[in-house]
CHARMM internal coordinates of N, CA and C (Angstrom, degrees):
IC EDIT
DIST 1 N 1 CA 1.4363
DIST 1 CA 1 C 1.5262
ANGL 1 N 1 CA 1 C 111.70
DIST 1 C 2 N 1.3160
ANGL 1 CA 1 C 2 N 116.79
DIHE 1 N 1 CA 1 C 2 N -35.02
DIST 2 N 2 CA 1.4590
ANGL 1 C 2 N 2 CA 119.81
DIHE 1 CA 1 C 2 N 2 CA -178.50
DIST 2 CA 2 C 1.5232
ANGL 2 N 2 CA 2 C 110.98
DIHE 1 C 2 N 2 CA 2 C -65.45
DIST 2 C 3 N 1.3316
ANGL 2 CA 2 C 3 N 117.47
DIHE 2 N 2 CA 2 C 3 N -37.61
DIST 3 N 3 CA 1.4595
ANGL 2 C 3 N 3 CA 120.35
DIHE 2 CA 2 C 3 N 3 CA 178.62
DIST 3 CA 3 C 1.5260
ANGL 3 N 3 CA 3 C 110.18
DIHE 2 C 3 N 3 CA 3 C -65.35
DIST 3 C 4 N 1.3327
ANGL 3 CA 3 C 4 N 117.08
DIHE 3 N 3 CA 3 C 4 N -40.54
DIST 4 N 4 CA 1.4628
ANGL 3 C 4 N 4 CA 121.21
DIHE 3 CA 3 C 4 N 4 CA 178.37
DIST 4 CA 4 C 1.5253
ANGL 4 N 4 CA 4 C 110.50
DIHE 3 C 4 N 4 CA 4 C -64.01
DIST 4 C 5 N 1.3132
ANGL 4 CA 4 C 5 N 117.12
DIHE 4 N 4 CA 4 C 5 N -40.72
DIST 5 N 5 CA 1.4603
ANGL 4 C 5 N 5 CA 121.25
DIHE 4 CA 4 C 5 N 5 CA 179.68
DIST 5 CA 5 C 1.5233
ANGL 5 N 5 CA 5 C 111.36
DIHE 4 C 5 N 5 CA 5 C -63.11
DIST 5 C 6 N 1.3166
ANGL 5 CA 5 C 6 N 117.30
DIHE 5 N 5 CA 5 C 6 N -50.46
DIST 6 N 6 CA 1.4638
ANGL 5 C 6 N 6 CA 121.18
DIHE 5 CA 5 C 6 N 6 CA -176.13
DIST 6 CA 6 C 1.5238
ANGL 6 N 6 CA 6 C 111.24
DIHE 5 C 6 N 6 CA 6 C -66.79
DIST 6 C 7 N 1.3257
ANGL 6 CA 6 C 7 N 116.91
DIHE 6 N 6 CA 6 C 7 N -48.71
DIST 7 N 7 CA 1.4659
ANGL 6 C 7 N 7 CA 118.62
DIHE 6 CA 6 C 7 N 7 CA -178.97
DIST 7 CA 7 C 1.5207
ANGL 7 N 7 CA 7 C 111.48
DIHE 6 C 7 N 7 CA 7 C -67.46
DIST 7 C 8 N 1.3213
ANGL 7 CA 7 C 8 N 117.57
DIHE 7 N 7 CA 7 C 8 N -33.45
DIST 8 N 8 CA 1.4616
ANGL 7 C 8 N 8 CA 120.47
DIHE 7 CA 7 C 8 N 8 CA 177.36
DIST 8 CA 8 C 1.5200
ANGL 8 N 8 CA 8 C 112.06
DIHE 7 C 8 N 8 CA 8 C -65.72
DIST 8 C 9 N 1.3141
ANGL 8 CA 8 C 9 N 116.40
DIHE 8 N 8 CA 8 C 9 N -44.09
DIST 9 N 9 CA 1.4669
ANGL 8 C 9 N 9 CA 120.10
DIHE 8 CA 8 C 9 N 9 CA 179.29
DIST 9 CA 9 C 1.5215
ANGL 9 N 9 CA 9 C 110.58
DIHE 8 C 9 N 9 CA 9 C -64.93
DIST 9 C 10 N 1.3302
ANGL 9 CA 9 C 10 N 117.36
DIHE 9 N 9 CA 9 C 10 N -41.78
DIST 10 N 10 CA 1.4645
ANGL 9 C 10 N 10 CA 120.34
DIHE 9 CA 9 C 10 N 10 CA 178.18
DIST 10 CA 10 C 1.5289
ANGL 10 N 10 CA 10 C 110.45
DIHE 9 C 10 N 10 CA 10 C -63.44
DIST 10 C 11 N 1.3167
ANGL 10 CA 10 C 11 N 116.68
DIHE 10 N 10 CA 10 C 11 N -43.22
DIST 11 N 11 CA 1.4622
ANGL 10 C 11 N 11 CA 120.34
DIHE 10 CA 10 C 11 N 11 CA -179.81
DIST 11 CA 11 C 1.5157
ANGL 11 N 11 CA 11 C 112.75
DIHE 10 C 11 N 11 CA 11 C -66.48
DIST 11 C 12 N 1.3213
ANGL 11 CA 11 C 12 N 116.90
DIHE 11 N 11 CA 11 C 12 N -43.33
DIST 12 N 12 CA 1.4644
ANGL 11 C 12 N 12 CA 120.36
DIHE 11 CA 11 C 12 N 12 CA 179.36
DIST 12 CA 12 C 1.5287
ANGL 12 N 12 CA 12 C 110.11
DIHE 11 C 12 N 12 CA 12 C -66.13
DIST 12 C 13 N 1.3132
ANGL 12 CA 12 C 13 N 117.53
DIHE 12 N 12 CA 12 C 13 N -40.23
DIST 13 N 13 CA 1.4685
ANGL 12 C 13 N 13 CA 120.26
DIHE 12 CA 12 C 13 N 13 CA 178.56
DIST 13 CA 13 C 1.5287
ANGL 13 N 13 CA 13 C 111.03
DIHE 12 C 13 N 13 CA 13 C -64.79
DIST 13 C 14 N 1.3293
ANGL 13 CA 13 C 14 N 117.00
DIHE 13 N 13 CA 13 C 14 N -40.97
DIST 14 N 14 CA 1.4624
ANGL 13 C 14 N 14 CA 119.96
DIHE 13 CA 13 C 14 N 14 CA 178.06
DIST 14 CA 14 C 1.5196
ANGL 14 N 14 CA 14 C 112.15
DIHE 13 C 14 N 14 CA 14 C -64.50
DIST 14 C 15 N 1.3252
ANGL 14 CA 14 C 15 N 116.31
DIHE 14 N 14 CA 14 C 15 N -43.37
DIST 15 N 15 CA 1.4619
ANGL 14 C 15 N 15 CA 120.17
DIHE 14 CA 14 C 15 N 15 CA 178.52
DIST 15 CA 15 C 1.5200
ANGL 15 N 15 CA 15 C 111.10
DIHE 14 C 15 N 15 CA 15 C -65.55
DIST 15 C 16 N 1.3191
ANGL 15 CA 15 C 16 N 117.14
DIHE 15 N 15 CA 15 C 16 N -42.54
DIST 16 N 16 CA 1.4654
ANGL 15 C 16 N 16 CA 120.45
DIHE 15 CA 15 C 16 N 16 CA 179.45
DIST 16 CA 16 C 1.5262
ANGL 16 N 16 CA 16 C 111.02
DIHE 15 C 16 N 16 CA 16 C -63.73
DIST 16 C 17 N 1.3213
ANGL 16 CA 16 C 17 N 117.45
DIHE 16 N 16 CA 16 C 17 N -38.08
DIST 17 N 17 CA 1.4635
ANGL 16 C 17 N 17 CA 120.81
DIHE 16 CA 16 C 17 N 17 CA 177.37
DIST 17 CA 17 C 1.5252
ANGL 17 N 17 CA 17 C 110.93
DIHE 16 C 17 N 17 CA 17 C -64.47
DIST 17 C 18 N 1.3172
ANGL 17 CA 17 C 18 N 116.53
DIHE 17 N 17 CA 17 C 18 N -47.40
DIST 18 N 18 CA 1.4556
ANGL 17 C 18 N 18 CA 120.87
DIHE 17 CA 17 C 18 N 18 CA 179.53
DIST 18 CA 18 C 1.5303
ANGL 18 N 18 CA 18 C 111.14
DIHE 17 C 18 N 18 CA 18 C -60.96
DIST 18 C 19 N 1.3456
ANGL 18 CA 18 C 19 N 116.50
DIHE 18 N 18 CA 18 C 19 N -48.00
DIST 19 N 19 CA 1.4591
ANGL 18 C 19 N 19 CA 119.41
DIHE 18 CA 18 C 19 N 19 CA -178.66
DIST 19 CA 19 C 1.5251
ANGL 19 N 19 CA 19 C 111.33
DIHE 18 C 19 N 19 CA 19 C -68.73
DIST 19 C 20 N 1.3107
ANGL 19 CA 19 C 20 N 117.35
DIHE 19 N 19 CA 19 C 20 N -31.59
DIST 20 N 20 CA 1.4661
ANGL 19 C 20 N 20 CA 120.10
DIHE 19 CA 19 C 20 N 20 CA 176.43
DIST 20 CA 20 C 1.5077
ANGL 20 N 20 CA 20 C 111.80
DIHE 19 C 20 N 20 CA 20 C -63.42
DIST 20 C 21 N 1.3442
ANGL 20 CA 20 C 21 N 117.49
DIHE 20 N 20 CA 20 C 21 N -44.76
DIST 21 N 21 CA 1.4636
ANGL 20 C 21 N 21 CA 120.34
DIHE 20 CA 20 C 21 N 21 CA 176.34
DIST 21 CA 21 C 1.5206
ANGL 21 N 21 CA 21 C 111.23
DIHE 20 C 21 N 21 CA 21 C -64.01
DIST 21 C 22 N 1.3343
ANGL 21 CA 21 C 22 N 116.43
DIHE 21 N 21 CA 21 C 22 N -39.95
DIST 22 N 22 CA 1.4603
ANGL 21 C 22 N 22 CA 119.73
DIHE 21 CA 21 C 22 N 22 CA 179.73
DIST 22 CA 22 C 1.5252
ANGL 22 N 22 CA 22 C 110.72
DIHE 21 C 22 N 22 CA 22 C -64.27
DIST 22 C 23 N 1.3322
ANGL 22 CA 22 C 23 N 117.18
DIHE 22 N 22 CA 22 C 23 N -43.42
DIST 23 N 23 CA 1.4542
ANGL 22 C 23 N 23 CA 119.87
DIHE 22 CA 22 C 23 N 23 CA 179.98
DIST 23 CA 23 C 1.5211
ANGL 23 N 23 CA 23 C 112.37
DIHE 22 C 23 N 23 CA 23 C -70.05
DIST 23 C 24 N 1.3192
ANGL 23 CA 23 C 24 N 116.74
DIHE 23 N 23 CA 23 C 24 N -25.92
DIST 24 N 24 CA 1.4654
ANGL 23 C 24 N 24 CA 120.21
DIHE 23 CA 23 C 24 N 24 CA 176.61
DIST 24 CA 24 C 1.5266
ANGL 24 N 24 CA 24 C 110.54
DIHE 23 C 24 N 24 CA 24 C -65.54
DIST 24 C 25 N 1.3430
ANGL 24 CA 24 C 25 N 116.69
DIHE 24 N 24 CA 24 C 25 N -37.10
DIST 25 N 25 CA 1.4653
ANGL 24 C 25 N 25 CA 120.73
DIHE 24 CA 24 C 25 N 25 CA -178.93
DIST 25 CA 25 C 1.5253
ANGL 25 N 25 CA 25 C 112.71
DIHE 24 C 25 N 25 CA 25 C -87.37
DIST 25 C 26 N 1.3190
ANGL 25 CA 25 C 26 N 118.12
DIHE 25 N 25 CA 25 C 26 N -35.74
DIST 26 N 26 CA 1.4611
ANGL 25 C 26 N 26 CA 122.17
DIHE 25 CA 25 C 26 N 26 CA -179.57
DIST 26 CA 26 C 1.5254
ANGL 26 N 26 CA 26 C 107.28
DIHE 25 C 26 N 26 CA 26 C -107.73
DIST 26 C 27 N 1.2953
ANGL 26 CA 26 C 27 N 116.47
DIHE 26 N 26 CA 26 C 27 N 93.80
DIST 27 N 27 CA 1.4668
ANGL 26 C 27 N 27 CA 120.97
DIHE 26 CA 26 C 27 N 27 CA -174.91
DIST 27 CA 27 C 1.5283
ANGL 27 N 27 CA 27 C 110.03
DIHE 26 C 27 N 27 CA 27 C -93.97
DIST 27 C 28 N 1.3208
ANGL 27 CA 27 C 28 N 115.02
DIHE 27 N 27 CA 27 C 28 N 73.41
DIST 28 N 28 CA 1.4586
ANGL 27 C 28 N 28 CA 121.28
DIHE 27 CA 27 C 28 N 28 CA 177.70
DIST 28 CA 28 C 1.5351
ANGL 28 N 28 CA 28 C 108.32
DIHE 27 C 28 N 28 CA 28 C -113.77
DIST 28 C 29 N 1.3070
ANGL 28 CA 28 C 29 N 116.40
DIHE 28 N 28 CA 28 C 29 N 125.66
DIST 29 N 29 CA 1.4603
ANGL 28 C 29 N 29 CA 120.65
DIHE 28 CA 28 C 29 N 29 CA -175.71
DIST 29 CA 29 C 1.5245
ANGL 29 N 29 CA 29 C 113.83
DIHE 28 C 29 N 29 CA 29 C -58.41
DIST 29 C 30 N 1.3472
ANGL 29 CA 29 C 30 N 120.26
DIHE 29 N 29 CA 29 C 30 N -43.63
DIST 30 N 30 CA 1.4685
ANGL 29 C 30 N 30 CA 118.17
DIHE 29 CA 29 C 30 N 30 CA 178.59
DIST 30 CA 30 C 1.5305
ANGL 30 N 30 CA 30 C 113.02
DIHE 29 C 30 N 30 CA 30 C -61.56
DIST 30 C 31 N 1.3290
ANGL 30 CA 30 C 31 N 116.73
DIHE 30 N 30 CA 30 C 31 N -37.17
DIST 31 N 31 CA 1.4628
ANGL 30 C 31 N 31 CA 120.23
DIHE 30 CA 30 C 31 N 31 CA 178.10
DIST 31 CA 31 C 1.5216
ANGL 31 N 31 CA 31 C 110.75
DIHE 30 C 31 N 31 CA 31 C -66.38
DIST 31 C 32 N 1.3099
ANGL 31 CA 31 C 32 N 117.45
DIHE 31 N 31 CA 31 C 32 N -39.83
DIST 32 N 32 CA 1.4627
ANGL 31 C 32 N 32 CA 121.25
DIHE 31 CA 31 C 32 N 32 CA 179.03
DIST 32 CA 32 C 1.5256
ANGL 32 N 32 CA 32 C 110.66
DIHE 31 C 32 N 32 CA 32 C -63.34
DIST 32 C 33 N 1.3306
ANGL 32 CA 32 C 33 N 116.80
DIHE 32 N 32 CA 32 C 33 N -43.96
DIST 33 N 33 CA 1.4680
ANGL 32 C 33 N 33 CA 120.86
DIHE 32 CA 32 C 33 N 33 CA 179.25
DIST 33 CA 33 C 1.5264
ANGL 33 N 33 CA 33 C 110.49
DIHE 32 C 33 N 33 CA 33 C -62.67
DIST 33 C 34 N 1.3276
ANGL 33 CA 33 C 34 N 116.96
DIHE 33 N 33 CA 33 C 34 N -44.38
DIST 34 N 34 CA 1.4647
ANGL 33 C 34 N 34 CA 120.98
DIHE 33 CA 33 C 34 N 34 CA 179.89
DIST 34 CA 34 C 1.5210
ANGL 34 N 34 CA 34 C 111.04
DIHE 33 C 34 N 34 CA 34 C -61.81
DIST 34 C 35 N 1.3185
ANGL 34 CA 34 C 35 N 117.12
DIHE 34 N 34 CA 34 C 35 N -45.51
DIST 35 N 35 CA 1.4656
ANGL 34 C 35 N 35 CA 120.78
DIHE 34 CA 34 C 35 N 35 CA -178.50
DIST 35 CA 35 C 1.5281
ANGL 35 N 35 CA 35 C 110.74
DIHE 34 C 35 N 35 CA 35 C -64.59
DIST 35 C 36 N 1.3105
ANGL 35 CA 35 C 36 N 117.95
DIHE 35 N 35 CA 35 C 36 N -41.18
DIST 36 N 36 CA 1.4684
ANGL 35 C 36 N 36 CA 120.77
DIHE 35 CA 35 C 36 N 36 CA 179.91
DIST 36 CA 36 C 1.5293
ANGL 36 N 36 CA 36 C 110.46
DIHE 35 C 36 N 36 CA 36 C -64.61
DIST 36 C 37 N 1.3355
ANGL 36 CA 36 C 37 N 116.89
DIHE 36 N 36 CA 36 C 37 N -44.81
DIST 37 N 37 CA 1.4700
ANGL 36 C 37 N 37 CA 120.13
DIHE 36 CA 36 C 37 N 37 CA 179.97
DIST 37 CA 37 C 1.5273
ANGL 37 N 37 CA 37 C 110.53
DIHE 36 C 37 N 37 CA 37 C -63.72
DIST 37 C 38 N 1.3155
ANGL 37 CA 37 C 38 N 117.60
DIHE 37 N 37 CA 37 C 38 N -42.86
DIST 38 N 38 CA 1.4674
ANGL 37 C 38 N 38 CA 121.04
DIHE 37 CA 37 C 38 N 38 CA -179.67
DIST 38 CA 38 C 1.5265
ANGL 38 N 38 CA 38 C 110.83
DIHE 37 C 38 N 38 CA 38 C -66.13
DIST 38 C 39 N 1.3240
ANGL 38 CA 38 C 39 N 118.17
DIHE 38 N 38 CA 38 C 39 N -38.55
DIST 39 N 39 CA 1.4647
ANGL 38 C 39 N 39 CA 120.17
DIHE 38 CA 38 C 39 N 39 CA 177.93
DIST 39 CA 39 C 1.5350
ANGL 39 N 39 CA 39 C 110.85
DIHE 38 C 39 N 39 CA 39 C -66.58
DIST 39 C 40 N 1.3233
ANGL 39 CA 39 C 40 N 117.35
DIHE 39 N 39 CA 39 C 40 N -37.76
DIST 40 N 40 CA 1.4635
ANGL 39 C 40 N 40 CA 119.59
DIHE 39 CA 39 C 40 N 40 CA 176.56
DIST 40 CA 40 C 1.5289
ANGL 40 N 40 CA 40 C 111.47
DIHE 39 C 40 N 40 CA 40 C -64.83
DIST 40 C 41 N 1.3263
ANGL 40 CA 40 C 41 N 116.91
DIHE 40 N 40 CA 40 C 41 N -41.43
DIST 41 N 41 CA 1.4617
ANGL 40 C 41 N 41 CA 120.03
DIHE 40 CA 40 C 41 N 41 CA 176.26
DIST 41 CA 41 C 1.5274
ANGL 41 N 41 CA 41 C 111.49
DIHE 40 C 41 N 41 CA 41 C -64.22
DIST 41 C 42 N 1.3331
ANGL 41 CA 41 C 42 N 116.62
DIHE 41 N 41 CA 41 C 42 N -37.97
DIST 42 N 42 CA 1.4659
ANGL 41 C 42 N 42 CA 121.27
DIHE 41 CA 41 C 42 N 42 CA 178.44
DIST 42 CA 42 C 1.5228
ANGL 42 N 42 CA 42 C 110.55
DIHE 41 C 42 N 42 CA 42 C -63.00
DIST 42 C 43 N 1.3137
ANGL 42 CA 42 C 43 N 117.04
DIHE 42 N 42 CA 42 C 43 N -45.72
DIST 43 N 43 CA 1.4630
ANGL 42 C 43 N 43 CA 120.77
DIHE 42 CA 42 C 43 N 43 CA -179.75
DIST 43 CA 43 C 1.5323
ANGL 43 N 43 CA 43 C 110.66
DIHE 42 C 43 N 43 CA 43 C -66.98
DIST 43 C 44 N 1.3250
ANGL 43 CA 43 C 44 N 117.41
DIHE 43 N 43 CA 43 C 44 N -39.76
DIST 44 N 44 CA 1.4651
ANGL 43 C 44 N 44 CA 121.41
DIHE 43 CA 43 C 44 N 44 CA 176.92
DIST 44 CA 44 C 1.5283
ANGL 44 N 44 CA 44 C 110.97
DIHE 43 C 44 N 44 CA 44 C -59.97
DIST 44 C 45 N 1.3206
ANGL 44 CA 44 C 45 N 116.60
DIHE 44 N 44 CA 44 C 45 N -46.26
DIST 45 N 45 CA 1.4652
ANGL 44 C 45 N 45 CA 120.22
DIHE 44 CA 44 C 45 N 45 CA 179.32
DIST 45 CA 45 C 1.5252
ANGL 45 N 45 CA 45 C 111.47
DIHE 44 C 45 N 45 CA 45 C -66.75
DIST 45 C 46 N 1.3184
ANGL 45 CA 45 C 46 N 117.35
DIHE 45 N 45 CA 45 C 46 N -36.62
DIST 46 N 46 CA 1.4607
ANGL 45 C 46 N 46 CA 121.61
DIHE 45 CA 45 C 46 N 46 CA 178.76
DIST 46 CA 46 C 1.5273
ANGL 46 N 46 CA 46 C 110.77
DIHE 45 C 46 N 46 CA 46 C -62.90
DIST 46 C 47 N 1.3173
ANGL 46 CA 46 C 47 N 117.12
DIHE 46 N 46 CA 46 C 47 N -43.76
DIST 47 N 47 CA 1.4622
ANGL 46 C 47 N 47 CA 121.14
DIHE 46 CA 46 C 47 N 47 CA 179.47
DIST 47 CA 47 C 1.5261
ANGL 47 N 47 CA 47 C 110.43
DIHE 46 C 47 N 47 CA 47 C -64.71
DIST 47 C 48 N 1.3314
ANGL 47 CA 47 C 48 N 116.82
DIHE 47 N 47 CA 47 C 48 N -41.84
DIST 48 N 48 CA 1.4638
ANGL 47 C 48 N 48 CA 119.46
DIHE 47 CA 47 C 48 N 48 CA 179.02
DIST 48 CA 48 C 1.5262
ANGL 48 N 48 CA 48 C 111.65
DIHE 47 C 48 N 48 CA 48 C -67.46
DIST 48 C 49 N 1.3080
ANGL 48 CA 48 C 49 N 117.38
DIHE 48 N 48 CA 48 C 49 N -35.68
DIST 49 N 49 CA 1.4600
ANGL 48 C 49 N 49 CA 119.93
DIHE 48 CA 48 C 49 N 49 CA 177.01
DIST 49 CA 49 C 1.5235
ANGL 49 N 49 CA 49 C 110.56
DIHE 48 C 49 N 49 CA 49 C -66.59
DIST 49 C 50 N 1.3151
ANGL 49 CA 49 C 50 N 117.01
DIHE 49 N 49 CA 49 C 50 N -39.48
DIST 50 N 50 CA 1.4670
ANGL 49 C 50 N 50 CA 119.26
DIHE 49 CA 49 C 50 N 50 CA 176.87
DIST 50 CA 50 C 1.5257
ANGL 50 N 50 CA 50 C 110.91
DIHE 49 C 50 N 50 CA 50 C -65.93
DIST 50 C 51 N 1.3152
ANGL 50 CA 50 C 51 N 116.82
DIHE 50 N 50 CA 50 C 51 N -38.79
DIST 51 N 51 CA 1.4541
ANGL 50 C 51 N 51 CA 120.87
DIHE 50 CA 50 C 51 N 51 CA -176.30
DIST 51 CA 51 C 1.5271
ANGL 51 N 51 CA 51 C 112.60
DIHE 50 C 51 N 51 CA 51 C -73.33
DIST 51 C 52 N 1.3336
ANGL 51 CA 51 C 52 N 117.10
DIHE 51 N 51 CA 51 C 52 N -45.37
DIST 52 N 52 CA 1.4595
ANGL 51 C 52 N 52 CA 121.02
DIHE 51 CA 51 C 52 N 52 CA -172.42
DIST 52 CA 52 C 1.5254
ANGL 52 N 52 CA 52 C 114.08
DIHE 51 C 52 N 52 CA 52 C -112.02
DIST 52 C 53 N 1.3075
ANGL 52 CA 52 C 53 N 119.47
DIHE 52 N 52 CA 52 C 53 N -4.71
DIST 53 N 53 CA 1.4570
ANGL 52 C 53 N 53 CA 121.65
DIHE 52 CA 52 C 53 N 53 CA -175.73
DIST 53 CA 53 C 1.5139
ANGL 53 N 53 CA 53 C 109.91
DIHE 52 C 53 N 53 CA 53 C 75.34
DIST 53 C 54 N 1.2951
ANGL 53 CA 53 C 54 N 116.08
DIHE 53 N 53 CA 53 C 54 N -152.28
DIST 54 N 54 CA 1.4647
ANGL 53 C 54 N 54 CA 120.56
DIHE 53 CA 53 C 54 N 54 CA -179.12
DIST 54 CA 54 C 1.5175
ANGL 54 N 54 CA 54 C 112.28
DIHE 53 C 54 N 54 CA 54 C -93.10
DIST 54 C 55 N 1.3177
ANGL 54 CA 54 C 55 N 117.47
DIHE 54 N 54 CA 54 C 55 N 14.81
DIST 55 N 55 CA 1.4521
ANGL 54 C 55 N 55 CA 122.48
DIHE 54 CA 54 C 55 N 55 CA 179.60
DIST 55 CA 55 C 1.5149
ANGL 55 N 55 CA 55 C 109.47
DIHE 54 C 55 N 55 CA 55 C -77.55
DIST 55 C 56 N 1.3111
ANGL 55 CA 55 C 56 N 117.52
DIHE 55 N 55 CA 55 C 56 N 100.25
DIST 56 N 56 CA 1.4574
ANGL 55 C 56 N 56 CA 121.25
DIHE 55 CA 55 C 56 N 56 CA -174.76
DIST 56 CA 56 C 1.5231
ANGL 56 N 56 CA 56 C 112.93
DIHE 55 C 56 N 56 CA 56 C -76.45
DIST 56 C 57 N 1.3326
ANGL 56 CA 56 C 57 N 119.22
DIHE 56 N 56 CA 56 C 57 N -12.06
DIST 57 N 57 CA 1.4533
ANGL 56 C 57 N 57 CA 120.99
DIHE 56 CA 56 C 57 N 57 CA -179.45
DIST 57 CA 57 C 1.5323
ANGL 57 N 57 CA 57 C 111.84
DIHE 56 C 57 N 57 CA 57 C -73.57
DIST 57 C 58 N 1.2918
ANGL 57 CA 57 C 58 N 117.26
DIHE 57 N 57 CA 57 C 58 N -26.64
DIST 58 N 58 CA 1.4664
ANGL 57 C 58 N 58 CA 120.98
DIHE 57 CA 57 C 58 N 58 CA -176.74
DIST 58 CA 58 C 1.5242
ANGL 58 N 58 CA 58 C 112.11
DIHE 57 C 58 N 58 CA 58 C -89.41
DIST 58 C 59 N 1.2995
ANGL 58 CA 58 C 59 N 118.24
DIHE 58 N 58 CA 58 C 59 N -2.57
DIST 59 N 59 CA 1.4744
ANGL 58 C 59 N 59 CA 120.45
DIHE 58 CA 58 C 59 N 59 CA -177.64
DIST 59 CA 59 C 1.4718
ANGL 59 N 59 CA 59 C 111.17
DIHE 58 C 59 N 59 CA 59 C -80.01
END
COOR INIT
IC SEED 1 N 1 CA 1 C
IC BUILD
C-alpha cells in the first residue's frame, strides 16, 4: 500500500503540474471544466484504490 500511495501522489502531482501549465496558456473554459472533472475523478479513484486495493467487487 505504501508504494501505491507514494507513486500515486507523485503521478497525480506531475499530472496536475503539467495540466496547470497547459491551462495557464490555453484559457478555454470548456477545457478547464473537463480537466477539473477528470482530476476529481482521478483523485476519487485513487482514494478508493488505496482503501480497497484492486478488488473491484467492493467498489
